C-alpha positions, 0 to 999 in steps of 0.5 A: 469543492469545484475544479475552480476552486482545485485548481487555485489549490493547487497550485499553491501546494505547488509553491509551499508544498509539493516540495516534502513530496518531492524530497521522498521521491528524491528520497527512493531514487537515490537508493540505486547508490546504495550497495544493496548487497553487505559482505557476511550478512543477509542480503533480505535485511537491511544493516541499520533496520533493528528489527525482530528478524523472528517471522517463519514462527507465525501464530496458528489461530483456531477459526473459534478464536478469530471467530471470537475476537471478530464477534462471530464476523460480525458487519459492524466489526468490517473495516474494508472490504476487497476483491479477495473479500472483508477485513473485519476488527477483533480483540484477541483474548489477551486483548490485543486488537487485531485486523482479519482478513477473511478470504472469500468462501467459494475458493479461487485460483486468486485467492489461494495466490494471494494467500500463498504470496502473502505468507511466501513476502510476510516470511521475508519482508520484514521492516518498520513500514512494511506489514507485517503478518501476525498470523493465520488460519486455515480450515478445509473452509475457511484462511483468514491472515492476521495482521497489528491493527493499524489505529489510524486507517489507510492514507485514503480514508484519511485524505475522502472518507475523514467526518467533518470533526475530523481535520486533514492531513497536516503537511508534516504528516503528509511528508511522513507518509510519502517518506515511509511508504518510499522506505517500505518500497526501497525495502522490497526492492532492493533488501529482499531476495526474490524482490518484491512488486508490490503491483498496487500502490495507493493511498487506499493501499498504504495504512497508518499505525497509532502515530501516523507512521506509513505501513505498505499493506496488501502484498495480494496481487504483489509479484515475486522476481528473480534478484537478478531479473530487468522485469517479468512479463505477467496478466496485468492487474492493480487498480486503474489510475494506478497501472503504468502505461509500460505494464497496462499495455505490454505487462512488463512488471518491473520496479518501474510499475511501484514507481508509478503508482507510487507519483500517483500515490503523491498526486493522491496525497496533495491533492485529496483526488481520486487516482480515476474519478467517474463524477469529473465524468458528468462535468466533461472534466478528464477523467484522470487524476495525473491528465488533470494534473499534466493540464494546470502544469502546462502554463508552467512549461510553456 
């Protein structure tokens, strides 16, 4: 699809389908009018959620068990990779499927912090739209995190990596993804104490289960923040094109950091484009998806 076709597509989406994502954003914003604390109840868990809160008893897997499950970390079982390691598909002895995140062999401060942060968050965040941890394995040479297998991969894979034989995500499904992601983030911000700032909200980190329900995943860059604080100053981390301006320039991190990332994720969801596409440079077009959207919508405000 060339840029002219993209522009035409955008106008169609704006007139017929943007309302679905706008509803999700409105749903998230209106959370501020809801009560966060409930008398006599744990503020970490929303009273409307019917969830199992027994997350403290995580299963400890043996290294040999996970090696067998992943066929000794075969390349054929790689589901994805990131800055901290690779994720493998595995099948346990009870025939259940899992995703095994294997941190890089060489120990690094960032890798250690990711492992610690992830386990801390999992012990407090229990929600249908937040990825849960099934267990872990920790030896002198290996650190592995075990998650439920997400049958439909990431939202990004459906937007940009699907084979021609696979139909694109329908608009009802995209609306559910937008709403599910908003609910997951709202829970992390308003119903966890300390609250969780994800810091890397993007289509690649939103996973889809077998029913195409959205699950917020990958907490390697997440920041825990005291519930009474309005913001914290941290080193900037995240993915280019998804980082909020005030965080990028001043290191100011808050719920707004995730709100910005969520907005960019909505644009990904609507257009199917990357937040940053280096291929656009050759065509002398805008580098950032946000810049392109601002440019093509300017006539609406004249």
